[in-house]
C-alpha positions in Angstrom: 31.5 -28.3 8.3 28.8 -26.3 10.1 26.4 -24.4 7.8 27.0 -20.7 7.7 23.9 -18.8 9.0 21.9 -17.4 6.0 23.7 -19.5 3.4 20.7 -22.0 3.2 18.8 -19.4 1.1 22.0 -18.1 -0.6 20.8 -14.5 -0.3 17.5 -15.0 -2.1 15.7 -13.4 0.8 17.7 -10.1 0.6 15.9 -8.6 -2.4 12.2 -8.7 -3.2 12.9 -8.9 -6.9 14.9 -12.1 -6.7 13.3 -15.5 -7.1 14.8 -18.6 -5.4 15.5 -21.6 -7.7 12.3 -23.2 -6.6 10.2 -20.1 -7.5 9.7 -18.5 -4.1 9.9 -14.9 -3.0 11.1 -15.1 0.5 10.2 -11.6 1.4 6.6 -12.2 0.6 6.7 -15.3 2.8 8.1 -13.3 5.6 5.3 -10.8 5.2 2.8 -13.6 5.7 4.3 -14.2 9.1 3.4 -10.7 10.1 -0.2 -11.5 9.3 -0.1 -14.6 11.4 0.8 -12.5 14.4 -2.2 -10.2 14.0 -5.4 -10.6 16.0 -8.1 -12.8 14.4 -10.5 -11.3 11.9 -13.7 -13.1 10.7 -16.0 -12.4 7.8 -19.3 -14.2 7.1 -21.7 -13.6 4.2 -25.4 -13.9 4.4 -28.3 -13.4 2.0 -28.2 -9.6 2.0 -24.8 -8.7 3.2 -21.6 -9.4 5.1 -20.6 -9.5 8.8 -17.1 -8.5 9.8 -15.9 -9.3 13.3 -12.5 -8.8 15.1 -10.7 -7.8 18.3 -10.2 -4.1 18.8 -6.7 -2.9 19.6 -7.0 -2.2 23.3 -4.9 -1.8 26.4 -5.7 -0.9 30.0 -4.2 2.6 29.4 -5.4 3.0 25.9 -7.8 5.7 24.9 -11.0 4.8 23.1 -10.6 6.0 19.5 -11.5 5.2 15.9 -7.7 4.9 15.4 -7.9 1.6 17.4 -10.7 0.1 15.4 -9.6 -2.9 13.3 -12.7 -2.8 11.0 -12.7 0.3 8.8 -15.2 1.8 6.4 -14.1 2.4 2.8 -17.5 3.7 1.4 -21.1 3.6 2.4 -21.3 0.0 1.1 -17.8 -1.4 1.7 -15.8 -2.2 4.8 -12.7 -4.2 5.6 -10.8 -5.8 8.4 -7.1 -6.3 8.5 -4.5 -8.6 10.1 -0.8 -7.7 10.1 1.1 -4.5 10.2 -1.2 -1.6 11.2 0.8 1.1 9.5 0.6 -0.8 6.2 -3.1 -1.3 6.7 -3.7 2.5 7.4 -1.9 3.6 4.2 -3.8 1.1 2.1 -7.1 2.0 3.7 -6.6 5.7 3.0 -5.8 4.9 -0.7 -8.9 2.8 -1.0 -11.1 5.5 0.4 -9.7 8.1 -2.0 -10.2 5.6 -4.9 -13.9 5.1 -3.9 -14.5 8.9 -3.6 -12.8 9.6 -7.0 -15.0 7.0 -8.6 -18.2 8.7 -7.2 -17.0 12.1 -8.4 -16.1 10.9 -11.8 -19.0 8.5 -12.6 -21.7 9.7 -10.1 -22.1 6.2 -8.8 -20.7 4.0 -6.1 -17.6 1.9 -6.9 -18.2 -1.8 -7.2 -16.7 -4.0 -4.5 -14.4 -6.0 -6.9 -13.0 -2.7 -8.2 -11.8 -1.7 -4.8 -10.4 -5.2 -4.3 -8.4 -5.1 -7.5 -7.1 -1.7 -6.7 -5.7 -2.8 -3.4 -4.3 -6.1 -4.8 -2.6 -4.3 -7.6 -0.9 -1.9 -5.2 0.3 -4.9 -3.1 1.5 -6.8 -6.1 3.6 -3.8 -7.2 5.5 -4.0 -3.9 6.7 -7.5 -4.9 8.4 -6.5 -8.1 10.4 -3.3 -7.7 13.7 -2.9 -5.9 13.7 -0.6 -2.9 10.2 -1.7 -1.8 9.1 -4.4 0.5 5.8 -6.4 0.5 2.9 -4.9 2.5 2.7 -7.0 5.6 -1.1 -7.0 5.8 -4.0 -9.1 4.6 -7.6 -7.8 4.2 -11.0 -9.3 4.3 -13.1 -6.9 2.2 -16.9 -7.1 2.4 -19.5 -5.1 0.6 -22.7 -5.0 -1.3 -23.6 -3.9 -4.9 -26.2 -6.0 -6.7 -25.4 -8.7 -4.1 -23.0 -9.4 -1.2 -19.3 -9.8 -1.8 -16.4 -11.1 0.4 -12.8 -11.1 -0.8 -9.4 -11.6 0.7 -6.2 -9.9 -0.6 -2.9 -11.4 0.6 0.6 -9.9 0.8 1.6 -10.9 -2.8 -1.5 -9.2 -4.4 -3.5 -12.4 -4.8 -7.3 -12.2 -4.7 -9.6 -14.9 -3.3 -13.4 -14.8 -3.0 -15.1 -16.5 -0.1 -18.4 -17.2 1.5 -16.8 -17.1 5.0 -13.2 -16.7 6.0 -10.7 -15.9 8.7 -7.2 -14.3 8.9 -4.8 -13.6 11.7 -3.3 -15.7 14.6 -6.5 -17.8 15.1 -7.2 -18.4 11.5 -6.7 -22.1 11.5 -9.1 -22.7 14.4 -11.6 -20.2 12.9 -11.6 -21.7 9.5 -12.5 -25.2 10.9 -15.4 -23.7 12.8 -16.6 -21.8 9.7 -16.5 -24.9 7.6 -18.8 -26.5 10.1 -21.1 -23.6 10.9 -21.5 -21.5 7.8 -24.6 -22.4 5.7 -26.2 -20.9 2.6 -29.1 -18.4 3.1 -28.1 -17.4 6.6 -30.0 -14.3 7.7 -28.4 -11.3 9.4 -28.7 -12.7 13.0 -27.5 -16.1 12.0 -24.4 -14.6 10.3 -23.6 -12.4 13.3 -24.0 -15.4 15.6 -21.6 -17.5 13.4 -19.0 -14.7 13.3 -19.1 -14.1 17.1 -19.0 -17.8 18.0 -16.1 -18.4 15.6 -14.2 -15.4 17.0 -14.7 -16.6 20.5 -13.2 -20.0 19.6 -10.2 -18.4 18.0 -9.4 -15.7 20.5 -9.0 -16.7 24.2 -9.5 -14.4 27.2 -10.6 -11.4 25.2 -13.0 -9.0 27.0 -16.3 -8.7 25.1 -15.9 -4.9 25.2 -12.9 -5.3 22.8 -15.0 -7.2 20.2 -15.9 -5.3 17.1 -18.8 -6.3 14.9 -19.9 -4.6 11.6 -22.7 -5.5 9.3 -22.7 -4.3 5.7 -26.2 -4.9 4.3 -28.0 -4.2 1.1 -30.1 -1.0 1.5 -28.6 -0.2 4.9 -24.9 0.0 4.2 -22.0 0.0 6.7 -23.3 -0.4 10.3 -21.4 -0.9 13.6 -23.8 -3.0 15.6 -24.7 -1.6 19.0 -27.4 -1.6 21.7 -29.6 -4.6 22.1 -28.3 -6.3 18.9 -24.8 -6.2 20.3 -25.9 -7.3 23.7 -27.7 -10.3 22.3 -24.8 -11.2 20.0 -22.3 -11.2 22.8 -24.5 -13.0 25.3 -22.5 -15.7 27.0 -19.1 -14.4 25.8 
């Protein structure tokens, strides 16, 4: 007898609050597929900061706008890059910005990077355990500096991972192999930018260099979109 479509999972994928017998939440796994369709995002730590690199959302008829930027600023010392559903990313980014500003107003100091990461991860996790919600179909690479540089990933289920260098999105597998080979301890700013750009080039084919975004978050200097000669040098040979 032919298997009835959908019966293989016996309906365990129809509600986020229902575990399958082998302990899986199928809706969370489906959300991971949304991230795999997103453009590649790269993050690389160096001695005094973090480099974020990705491909800007662009089209021949698209207007140049901050709305199209994949790398977003959360506070003076924190930025993130996303892969997955842009609407979900926008909502979470707005919440993170409010959280950071509320912390400044309440405590008269900048929020620590792990604090923002936990806040976003907790919100994502809540969307895996209440009926009527769905998982947030977006992953983040969150970089920032407090006493030292931090790089974290938050996934669709609310898990947190800390990295020295990492990649998410459609070219993540290729990018991770390149990062394993090229990332070294005690990179300087230029070395980290070069690693991020070369890795992104390997993971994303036929992308115009005008669509490449590069941000450096550095101790004492904060969030900076690189431009001018530094950008020209970084993208030489793209």
